[in-house]
C-alpha positions in Angstrom: 0.0 0.0 0.0 1.4 3.4 -1.1 1.3 6.0 1.7 0.2 9.5 0.9 1.8 11.8 3.5 0.3 15.1 4.6 2.2 18.2 3.4 4.5 20.0 5.9 3.0 23.4 5.2 -0.5 22.7 6.6 -2.1 25.8 8.2 -2.1 25.9 12.0 -5.9 26.0 12.2 -6.1 22.8 10.2 -3.6 21.2 12.5 -5.7 22.2 15.5 -8.7 20.7 13.8 -6.8 17.4 13.5 -5.7 17.5 17.2 -9.2 18.2 18.4 -10.6 15.3 16.4 -7.7 13.0 17.5 -8.6 13.6 21.2 -12.3 12.8 20.3 -11.3 9.5 18.7 -9.1 8.7 21.6 -11.9 9.5 24.0 -14.2 7.0 22.3 -11.6 4.2 21.8 -9.2 4.4 24.8 -10.1 7.0 27.4 -12.3 4.7 29.4 -9.5 2.1 29.6 -7.0 4.7 30.6 -9.4 6.0 33.3 -9.9 2.6 34.7 -6.2 1.9 34.8 -5.5 5.2 36.5 -8.1 4.4 39.2 -6.6 1.0 39.8 -3.0 2.4 40.0 -4.2 5.1 42.3 -5.8 2.5 44.6 -2.5 0.5 44.7 -0.4 3.5 45.4 0.4 5.6 48.5 -2.6 7.7 47.5 -5.1 4.9 48.0 -7.1 7.1 50.3 -8.0 9.3 47.3 -9.2 6.3 45.4 -11.2 5.2 48.5 -12.8 8.7 48.7 -13.7 8.6 45.0 -15.2 5.1 45.4 -17.4 6.5 48.1 -18.4 9.3 45.9 -19.1 6.9 43.1 -21.4 4.9 45.3 -23.4 8.0 46.3 -23.5 9.2 42.7 -24.3 5.9 41.1 -27.8 6.8 39.9 -26.9 10.2 38.4 -26.5 8.9 34.8 -30.1 7.6 35.0 -31.5 10.8 36.6 -30.6 13.4 34.0 -26.8 13.3 34.3 -24.7 16.3 35.2 -24.1 18.6 32.2 -21.5 21.3 32.3 -22.1 24.2 30.0 -18.4 25.1 30.4 -17.2 21.8 29.0 -19.8 21.9 26.2 -18.5 25.3 25.2 -14.8 24.5 25.1 -13.2 26.2 22.1 -11.7 22.8 21.1 -15.2 21.7 19.9 -15.2 24.4 17.3 -12.0 22.9 15.8 -13.7 19.5 16.0 -16.7 21.0 14.1 -14.6 22.5 11.4 -12.6 19.3 10.8 -15.5 17.7 8.8 -17.2 20.3 8.9 -20.3 19.7 10.9 -23.6 21.6 10.7 -26.9 21.5 12.5 -30.0 22.4 10.5 -33.3 23.4 12.1 -36.5 22.9 10.0 -39.0 24.2 12.6 -39.1 25.9 16.0 -39.6 23.5 19.0 -41.7 24.5 22.0 -39.4 24.6 25.1 -42.4 23.7 27.3 -42.5 20.2 25.9 -40.2 17.2 26.1 -38.8 15.5 23.0 -37.2 12.3 21.8 -34.9 12.9 18.9 -34.4 9.7 16.8 -30.9 10.0 15.3 -30.1 8.2 12.1 -27.8 6.7 11.0 -25.7 5.5 13.9 -22.4 5.6 11.9 -19.3 4.1 13.4 -18.6 6.7 16.2 -21.8 8.8 16.1 -19.9 11.9 15.3 -22.9 14.0 14.3 -24.8 13.2 17.4 -21.9 14.0 19.6 -20.8 17.2 17.9 -24.4 18.6 17.6 -25.9 17.5 20.9 -23.0 17.1 23.4 -21.3 20.4 22.5 -22.3 23.9 21.6 -20.1 24.0 18.6 -23.0 24.0 16.1 -25.2 26.3 18.3 -27.8 23.9 19.6 -28.9 26.2 22.5 -29.0 29.1 20.0 -31.1 27.2 17.5 -33.4 25.7 20.1 -33.6 28.1 23.1 -34.9 26.6 26.3 -34.1 23.0 25.4 -31.4 20.8 27.0 -30.0 18.0 24.9 -29.0 14.6 26.3 -27.4 11.9 24.2 -28.2 8.4 25.4 -25.2 6.0 25.8 -24.9 2.4 26.8 -25.1 2.0 30.7 -21.9 0.1 30.7 -19.8 3.2 30.2 -21.2 4.9 33.2 -19.6 2.2 35.5 -16.1 3.3 34.5 -14.5 5.5 37.2 -13.6 9.1 36.1 -14.7 8.4 32.5 -18.3 8.6 33.6 -17.9 12.0 35.1 -16.2 13.4 31.9 -18.9 12.1 29.5 -21.7 13.3 31.7 -20.3 16.9 31.4 -21.3 16.8 27.7 -24.8 15.8 28.5 -24.4 12.0 27.9 -26.7 9.9 30.1 -27.5 6.2 30.4 -29.7 4.6 27.7 -31.7 2.6 30.2 -35.5 2.7 30.2 -35.5 4.5 33.6 -33.1 7.2 32.3 -35.2 7.9 29.2 -38.4 8.0 31.3 -36.8 10.5 33.7 -35.9 12.8 30.9 -39.2 12.9 29.0 -41.4 13.0 32.1 -40.1 16.4 33.3 -43.2 18.4 34.1 -41.9 21.8 32.9 -40.6 20.3 29.6 -37.4 21.4 27.9 -35.6 18.1 27.8 -34.4 16.5 24.6 -33.4 12.8 24.7 -31.3 11.9 21.6 -31.3 8.2 20.7 -29.2 6.6 18.0 -32.0 4.3 17.2 -30.0 1.7 15.2 -27.7 1.1 18.1 -24.6 -1.0 18.1 -25.7 -3.5 15.4 -26.2 -0.6 12.9 -22.6 0.4 13.4 -21.5 -2.9 11.8 -23.1 -1.7 8.5 -21.7 1.9 8.6 -19.7 2.5 5.5 -19.7 5.0 2.7 -23.0 5.0 0.7 -24.9 2.9 3.2 -28.5 3.9 3.7 -29.8 0.8 5.6 -31.3 1.6 9.0 -32.1 -0.9 11.7 -35.4 0.5 12.9 -38.3 -1.9 12.1 -38.0 -3.7 15.4 -36.9 -0.6 17.5 -40.1 0.3 19.2 -39.1 0.8 22.9 -38.7 4.6 22.4 -42.1 4.7 20.7 -43.7 3.1 23.7 -42.0 5.5 26.1 -43.0 8.5 24.0 -46.6 7.4 24.3 -46.4 6.7 28.0 -45.0 10.2 28.7 -46.5 12.2 25.9 -43.1 13.2 24.5 -42.9 14.6 21.0 -41.1 12.4 18.5 -38.6 14.2 16.2 -36.8 12.3 13.3 -33.2 13.4 12.8 -31.1 12.4 9.8 -27.4 13.1 9.6 -26.2 13.2 6.0 -22.6 12.2 5.7 -22.5 10.2 9.0 -21.6 6.9 7.2 -19.0 8.6 4.9 -16.4 9.0 7.7 -14.9 5.5 7.8 -14.4 2.4 5.7 -15.0 -1.0 7.2 -13.6 -4.4 6.4 -16.2 -6.4 4.4 -18.5 -8.2 6.8 -21.6 -9.3 4.9 -24.4 -11.0 6.9 -23.5 -14.7 7.5 -19.7 -14.2 7.0 -17.4 -15.6 9.7 -16.4 -12.0 10.7 -20.0 -10.9 11.0 -20.8 -13.9 13.1 -17.9 -13.1 15.4 -18.9 -9.5 15.6 -22.5 -10.4 16.4 -21.3 -12.8 19.1 -19.1 -10.2 20.7 -21.9 -7.6 20.6 -24.3 -10.0 22.3 -21.8 -10.7 25.1 -20.3 -7.2 25.7 -23.2 -5.0 24.5 -21.0 -2.9 22.2 -20.3 -3.3 18.5 -16.8 -4.1 17.3 -16.6 -2.7 13.7 -13.2 -3.1 12.1 -13.0 0.4 10.6 -10.3 2.5 9.1 -9.9 5.8 7.3 -6.8 8.1 7.5 -4.0 8.8 9.8 -2.7 12.0 11.5 0.4 12.5 9.3 -0.7 10.5 6.2 -4.0 10.0 4.3 -3.8 6.3 3.4 -4.6 4.4 6.6 -5.5 5.0 10.2 -8.4 5.6 12.7 -8.9 9.3 12.1 -12.2 10.0 10.2 -12.2 11.3 6.6 -12.8 15.0 6.3 -16.3 14.6 4.9 -19.1 17.2 5.7 -21.9 16.1 8.0 -25.2 17.9 7.8 -27.6 16.9 10.6 -31.2 17.8 9.9 -33.7 18.1 12.7 -37.2 17.3 11.4 -40.7 18.3 12.4 -42.0 17.0 15.7 -44.7 14.3 15.7 -47.4 15.3 18.2 -48.0 12.5 20.7 -51.0 12.1 23.0 -50.0 10.7 26.3 -51.2 7.2 26.7 -50.2 5.7 30.1 -50.8 2.1 28.9 -50.4 2.1 25.2 -51.6 -0.9 23.3 -49.6 -2.8 20.6 -51.8 -1.1 18.0 -51.0 2.4 19.4 -47.3 1.6 19.3 -47.4 0.2 15.8 -49.4 3.2 14.5 -47.0 5.7 15.9 -44.0 3.7 14.7 -45.3 3.7 11.2 -45.9 7.4 11.3 -42.4 7.9 12.6 -41.0 5.9 9.7 -43.0 7.9 7.3 -41.8 11.2 8.6 -38.2 10.0 8.6 -38.6 9.0 5.0 -40.1 12.3 4.1 -37.3 14.1 5.9 -34.7 12.2 4.0 -36.3 12.6 0.6 -36.9 16.3 1.1 -33.2 17.1 1.8 -31.2 14.4 0.0 -30.7 16.4 -3.2 -29.2 19.3 -1.2 -26.4 17.0 0.2 -25.2 15.2 -2.9 -27.5 12.1 -3.1 -29.1 10.9 -6.3 -32.9 10.6 -7.0 -32.7 6.8 -7.0 -31.1 6.6 -3.5 -33.6 5.8 -0.8 -33.6 4.6 2.8 -34.0 0.9 3.5 -35.5 -0.2 6.8 -34.7 -3.6 8.3 
């Protein structure tokens, strides 16, 4: 494989964009392991009392990720996130105003490999979420496993990440005064295994848990489509039924997290690495679907709202696809 190296005279701002994105990739892939190792080493050192005090704090704070988390506007507003935004670049597009007196569930599609669009738009202020949607507080739902990792959990909660458990989502969308936005990457970990350039297949047909909770709490449903999300990384070929895919599915069922074998570019060369490609991401927030609160929704109620959600998601995609480089014959596929 021939390596294409980056030129030496790259502008400083572009270098800073690479550094900001590198720390984001590191945070997703290795920061949790480093935090766990640091905690263990601290516990085995002469400073073990600090680890003991933190363990006590962890026990007292255990339920915070399921009770709205602990957002930090300061962390969300770090200047570093602006460089992260400009790396791709990343944009957030509002189609209608949202009433801050209501609670919302944003269904984010597609998942992509590392959910870059969801993180950049809803866990930072780099694309102006609070300016576009005044009075609303965004929370990105993440697998509960990550909130058991010492230190790492506190960092990710600063951005507005919370547990993806049922109780966590219920807590967010049942706020009496409204103003909460729960962002769910509906396709989840399995969809990440199909995230590659040109992919338009969404795992959503059997994803109805968020629909049921929207009915139970009367939360408005908002389809969100992120154009360019699947263009950031290539993946090793893993068609359904292949040995690699069977292994990935097995690991996902055991650990709860997907293990896509992805690659893109490097820091100092463009041929291979774990840095995402510089491809634009345009995240479109659609119109809300009014939901009448139904404390005990029937299967028919859930199915009806689910079909309406899929219809609105399709319309959102079809309405905007030509603006972001897609052809007329390209359509979403639901599985």
